[in-house]
Each structure stands twice: as structure tokens, then as C-alpha cells.
Residue, then its C-alpha position, 0 to 999 in steps of 0.5 A: x578275384x578269380x570268380x571275377x576274372x573267370x567271368x570276364x573271359x567267360x563274357x568275352x567268350x561269348x561276345x567272340x561266339x556271338x560275332x562269328x554267329x552274325x558272320x554265318x547268318x549272313x551266308x545263311x541269308x545269302x543261300x536263303x535269298x538265292x532259295x527264294x528267288x528260284x523257289x518263289x519265282x512262280x509267283x512273278x512268272x504265274x501270269x507268263x505261265x499261265x498264258x503259255x499253258x492256258x490255265x485257269x485261275x484254279x490251275x494257277x492256284x494249283x502251282x503254290x499248292x504243288x509246291x507246299x505238297x512237296x514241302x510237306x512231304x519233305x518237311x520231317x525227313x528234312x528235319x530228321x536229316x539236318x539233326x543228324x547231319x547239321x546245317x552245313x552238309x544239307x545246304x549245298x545238296x538242298x540247293x543242288x535238288x533245288x536248282x536242278x528241279x526248276x531247270x526242269x521247269x524251264x523244259x516242260x510243256x505239260x501242265x501236270x507234268x509241270x505240277x509234278x517237277x513243281x512238287x519236287x522242287x517244293x521238297x528241296x524248298x522245304x529242307x531249307x527252313x530246318x537247315x537253316x533254322x537249326x544253324x540260328x537255333x545254335x549259333x544264336x542265344x535267345x535274347x538275340x535269336x528272334x531278331x537273327x531269325x527275322x533276318x533270315x527270314x527277311x531272305x525268303x521275301x527278299x529273294x521273291x522281291x528280287x524275282x518279282x523285280x527282275x524275272x519278270x521283266x526278264x521273262x518278258x524279253x527273253x520269255x519266262x523259260x530262259x528267265x527260269x534257267x538263268x536264275x537257276x544257274x546263278x543259284x547253284x554258284x551260290x550254293x557252292x560259295x555258301x556251303x564252302x564258306x559256313x560252318x556248324x558251332x562246335x557243339x551242335x553235333x555233340x549228340x549226334x549219336x543220340x539221334x540215329x536210332x530209329x526209336x529216338x526219332x519216333x520218340x522225339x516225333x511222339x513228344x512234338x505230336x504231343x505238344x499242344x503249343x506246337x500243334x495249335x500254332x501250326x494249324x494256326x500257321x495254315x490259315x496264314x500260310x494259306x493267305x500269304x500264298x493267296x497274296x503272292x499268287x494272285x496280286x498281279x492277276x488281280x491288279x492286272x484284271x481287276x484294277x486295270x494296272x499295266x502288267x508291269x505296275x502290277x508286277x511291282x505291286x508284288x515287289x512292294x508286298x514282298x518289300x514290306x514282308x521283308x521290312x515286316x521279318x525284321x521288324x517284328x522279330x526285334x519287336x518281340x525282342x526288344x519290346x516284348x521280352x520275347x513274348x512273340x505270340x502278341x505279334x502273332x495276334x497283331x500280324x493277323x488282325x492286320x491281315x484281315x483288315x487289308x484283306x477287307x480293303x482289297x475287297x473294295x478297291x476299285x479301278x478308280x482307287x487312288x494308287x497311293x491307297x493301294x500301295x499303302x494297302x499291298x505294303x501293309x498286308x505283306x509287312x503283316x502276313x509276309x512278315x511273321x514268319x520268323x516269329x512263327x518259327x522262333x516260336x517253334x524251336x523255343x518250344x522244344x529241345x535243341x536236339x530236336x528243332x529240325x524235327x519240329x520245324x519239319x512238324x509245323x511247316x507239314x501241318x502248315x503246308x496244308x494250308x497253302x495246299x487247299x487255301x489258294x486253289x480255293x481261293x482262285x476257284x471263289x474267284x473263278x465261279x464268282x466272277x469277282x476277287x472281292x469274293x476271294x479276299x472276303x474269304x482271306x478275311x474271314x479265315x483271319x477271324x478263325x486263325x485268332x481264336x486258334x492263336x487265342x487257344x494257343x496262348x493258354x498252353x504256351x510255356x517256352x522249353x528251349x530257351x537259354x540261360x541268360x548269363x548276367 
């Protein structure tokens, strides 16, 4: 009888904690949306920035590369910092640094100076991933973590879609610099609100003292670097991240120059791709939780194959192609390549102990960011020298074939380490 009563109390306590967790997720989602709204504003503004600064396709590809260079440099330090400080303390610092750096971008007139400031903004953008991932890892049990992570990751594509939807028309009216400046002010206001309302779970800092020594950090980092699953999945993500940034960076130029669409209609394709990504981030996480019993590697395979197929379709699109075909292709493209991130992040944090989830997130972002540093500029270079976007899309399709092989190697080693015990 006593055991039954204690079990009932325990279940009610878990239900109450989960209710609070969903409330905290709302604040993390709001923060993620605004960080992405500003951090990924370069994609819809690319064509206007390119015209203003007279940039080539290769130089345009260097803009997301610079953003992710900053991300790769800051990912591990920010992961270490959030493991020490917790998500709440790091939220506002991350948002403030991103807002200030992009305000500086709005005043920059030299291309190479622009790249430097974008790198700084990329560092702030990177810190958001371990900050929010750690919050979800501690607030949610394994059985609902994939869904929660997918919802949070949806904030990235939702923010990007909102940027494409509102920033491009606003930039055409006011200019890209005032439009970006205004968005940064909104970001800073949201940062103040979220950092006040979000709270870390009580047990998330229980082992804080154990994380403060240099030796402990080196030991944890060594464990992660020796984890074959983490490394293989991170290398696979290099190709996926690069393909994702090629889609969001070049889809407007592709539609405007190759498909002969108007600038506004071309911008709407980016919105559609990001909407597809937003739907995908929730859908893939939910599918992995509900239908594959948390086996998320299956989702990674499906996403990679769909991405390769969409790239092949893009390679043969023509101005005379029916609009519905273009719309469906772009939506599925975004649904797959912009929708997998939550599944990827969930696998990573589940492969390690909770206490080092921030560092693990930093490591995987650092490795995967090299794909963004290399692939979008290479895509742009292929388009420049060949004079054809088709060659660029064929390059992406070939890259996805390589990623499938890497994922196959990953499944040979996968063993989830960081899941919770489920109480019946």
C-alpha cells in the first residue's frame, strides 16, 4: 500500500515537472526564433547585399561560411561555459552578442570587414545550440525529448522563414541596413524577456563543482573525441549542414537567375523551404519518438536520400517547369535538409552523459561547421566556372551519396548512452 502511494506521488511529481518543462520550452523556442530571425537574415538579404557590395556568387557563399566559421570557433567554448553556468545565465549573453554584432553589420561597407563581423555573430549564434540543447536535455525525459528538441529546432527554420517573409520586403522599402538594424533591436528586447522568464531545472547544476577544473574538461573532451558514434555522425553532418546552407543561400539566386522568377516570388521559395524545414523538425522528431521507438538513425537515412533526390530534381528544373512542381520540390527539399537538425542534436546528446552534453554539442557543431565553411563557397564556385546551377545541384546529390555511406558506418557503432530509465 505504501509503495503504491509513493509510486502515485512519484508519477504526479513527474507530470508536474513535465508541465513546467513545456512552459520552459516555449521560452527557449521564442529565443531560438529570434536568434535565427537575425542570425539567418543573411540568406534573404544576400541578393541585396550582393548588389550593394558588388559580390560574386563565390563571395556570396563566403557569407554563410563566415557565420559558421565563428560557430565552429565558439561551439566548444560555449558548450563548456553552459555546462558550468547553466542555460539561463548564458541565454542573454548569447542574444546580446548576436544583436550587437549584427547591428555592426548594418553599418559595414567593406566586404572583408563584413566577413569579420559575421564571424563574431557566428560565435554568438553557435552558443545558442548548447544553451538550448542543455535545457531540453535536463527538462525532458528520453521518451519525449525528440519531440521537444524538434519543436525547439523548429525555431531555427521558423525564424529564418519569418526573416525571408518580412525582411526582404522591408529591405526593398527601407534598404537592407535599416531592416537589419530594426530586427536587432527586436532581438535584444526579446532577449531581456526570455532571460528573465526562463529557469533551469533544480538538478541541472547539481554537479557544477565537478566541471570547473581544467583536468575535468580535458577528460570530458577526450571522452567525446574518442566516441566513434559522435565523430562519425558529426562528419556526416558536415555534408548535411553544407547542403542545407546551399539551399538557403542560393535558392533565391537560383530562382531569380535560372528559373526567371521575380525577386519577390524567388524570396517566397526561401520562405517555403523554411516552412518545410519547420514542419520537418517537429515531424521527424515526433516520428522517431512515436514510430521508431527512439531509433533516430533511420530518420537520418531518410532525410539524406530525400535531399539527394530533391537536388537531382533541381538540376533539371527549367523556366517552363510548372510552378507547382517547383513549389513541391522546394518544400520537400526544406522538409528534409532543413528538418533533420533536431534528430541529429538529440542523437548527439543521448550518446554522452548529461553532464557533458554541452561540450558534446559544441564538438559536433565544430566538426559539422567545416561543411558549411567549404561546401557553399564550393557550390558558388562550381556555378561561377560552369555558368550552370545544375552542376551545383548535381554536386549536392553526389555529396548525399557519400553521407549515406558515412551514416551506414555510424549505425555500426551506435549505442545510446544518455537516455533516462523509464518508470512504469
